[in-house]
N, C-alpha and C positions, 0 to 999 in steps of 0.2 A: 503493499499498499504506498504508494505517495505523499509526502506529508508537504501539508499546506503551513508556509512557515508565515506564524501571524505574531503582528507588532502592537504591542496596547500602549495606546498615548495620553495620560487623564493627568493632571493634578492632584488627584482627588488616590490618596493610596486603596482606600476603601471603594472605590467605583471602578479601581482595578482589578482589584483581589475577588471582588464579584465577576465579570467577564470571565476571570481566570476559572472558578470555581461552575459556572455555565460553559466553561470550555471540556471540562474534564468530560463529558457526556458524547464528545466527538474523537476520538483518536486519527482521526488524522489531522486536523489541527493539532501542529502543536507550534508552542508561547516562545518566542527565541531569545523578547525580546521585553521593557517594557521603559518607560522613559513618563517622568512628572511632569514637563513641562518644553515647549519648542525648539528651544537652543540642544536639549540633549537629546530629541528624536532626532533632529537632521545629524548628528552625525551618529549613531544610532540608524538610519536607515541606510549611508550612505555605506558602511560598516558591513552591516548584518541583510541586506537587502530582502526584506521581507514579501512574503505573496501576498499579505493581507493583512490591509489594520484596522484597527479600531482603534478609532479619533472624534475625543472631545473636541468642542467649539468651542467652547469657552475658559480659555485659559487664564490666567496669570500674565504680564508683560507684552505673547503673541498670541495670538489664536491660532487653531488647528487650520484657518483658510492661510494664513498668513505663512505658517509651515509650509502648504503645500505652492503656496507660490515661489519660495525657494529654491522647490527642487525641480530636478531634469529632466527625471521621471518618476512618478507617480504609482505605487499597486492601488489595486483596485480597495475603494475603501466605505469601511462602516460608519458612518457618524455617530455619534452618541450625542448626546446634551438633557439638560434639565428644562431646556425652554423651544416653545412649542415654535417663535421664533424664528429660531436656528434652523430645528426641525428643518422647514419649511423652506427656505433657503438651500438651503444642501442637498433636498431632495430635486429641486428645482435648477441644479449642474448635474444632473447627472449621477450622483453617487450609486453608489453598488446598493447600497440600505442606511436607514438612518432607525435608530431610536434614543429613546426619550426616556431618561430615570425617573424614580424606578426601571429598571430591563422586567419585563415580561418575560417568562421560560417561553411560551408558545411562541412569543412578538422573538424573540431569539432564535428559536429554531427558525425559524421564514426564513429570516437573516441569513440563517446561516447554508442553508440552501440554497438560495440567494448565489451564496458566494461558492456554494462550490461548481457550482451550474457553469456560472461566468471564471471559473478559474481550471478547470476543466477544461473548458472550451476560451481558454487564454489564446488571445493571441501576442504573437513575440513583441512587440512594437509596439506595445505600452501604451502610455497618455501621461497627460502634459494638465495641470490644474493652472487657468488664465484669465486673472480677473481681467477686464476688458473694461472701461468707466466703471458702471456703478453693477454691474454681473460680474457671477461668475461661472464657469467652465469648465467641467472635464475634459476638454477633446482625447481621440481614439486616437494613433496614428495613423491607423490603418484605414479610418476615413478617412485623411487629409489629402485629397485629391493636388491641392496648389499652393507655393508658397511665395509671396511676391515681398521686396525688400519696400520698404514705404521708410525712405532713411533710416532714424534710431533704433527702427519697429520693424518686425517681420510681420506681415498678413499674411495669414491660415487659415485657407477655403476649407470648406468639409463639408459635406452635405449642403444643406441649401441656402448654409450659413457661414459667418466667415467673422475672425476676433483679433485685436492686434496684441502684438505680444511686445514687450521692449527685450527684442534681442536684435541684435543686427543679422545677415546672415551667413553672417564669415561663421558668427559664433554659432548659428544656428547649424549649420550643415556639419559643422564637426562635432555636431553630439546625436547626429540622426545617425540610423542604420543605414550605410550604405549598397545594404544590399535588396532598398527598398526604393529610399533615396535619390534623384542623379539634379544636380544644375547648371541644367538649359544654358545659361548666359544671368551676363550680372544679377538682374534681376530677380530672377527667378528658380524655384529648384519644382520639380514635377515628383510626383509619386509613382510606382515604374506598373502599379497593376491598376493605374485607370490609363493608361495607355489605350487607346482606341486604335491607329492608327497611325505611320507614319511615312513622308513624302522626303524624293528627292528631287525639287525642282532644282532649275538649272543654277546652275551654282553651288559651291558646296555645303548652304544653310540646307538643314533638314527640317525640317513642317511637321508636328508634335499635331495632332490630333485627341483629345482625352474622351472619354467614354459620358465627362458632362458637359458636352461641348464647348473645350477651349481647343482655339487653333496657336497653336504656340511657337514662333520660331525661335530657331537653337543656332548659339553661333558657331563661327567656323569652326570657330578651336574646339570647341564642344560636340559639336557636327563628328568632330572624329571620337571626341575618347568618347560620345554616348551607341556610334556602333563597336566598340571594340568591351564598351560596357555588358551593351548585348548579347555578342556574343559571348562570353563568358559567364553569363547568367541562363 
């Protein structure tokens, strides 16, 4: 049985202990670490790389949302909160689930079932947490079809939505899965999964049509690299 690595983040020891107690009934979930604040959690997440995060939203100094904003990659999250308004906000950003304290066992079981199903069908591309204006988004990298440079921001297109991430395209390119994403010119990165057609009109530059309908021009230099990239995949 493959173990699902769990990390619990909550500033209250009793709340962490309660989640630990509830998890004893699910032997495929293994608690690998606990943290009492966002700073401690940030270091542990990088070092331990949990598969699943139980995360308290309202914590001193930095909230659970603040923590997720600092991470390049975010595991599936089950938010825990004593405040309904935070639960609603968490649910709106497509969290795996949310649990309102005190946690009822039947509600916990439902969250665990969802987590198990999600992780058994997990996409290795992961996800990122983005705060765009006053909205929060958990974006699956596998759903992103296009990334565009917008000065010091990157504009991420997924589904029928787009959000702004405070990151340059160069910084983001270094962190992306090179098996999935390719930079076609100075201002755009595409997801290979969404490539619908590749055309070579007169000249050395390719034109790529995505399944979303976007028609994009590849620079001359990147056209050569793209042909080699596709040939090796």
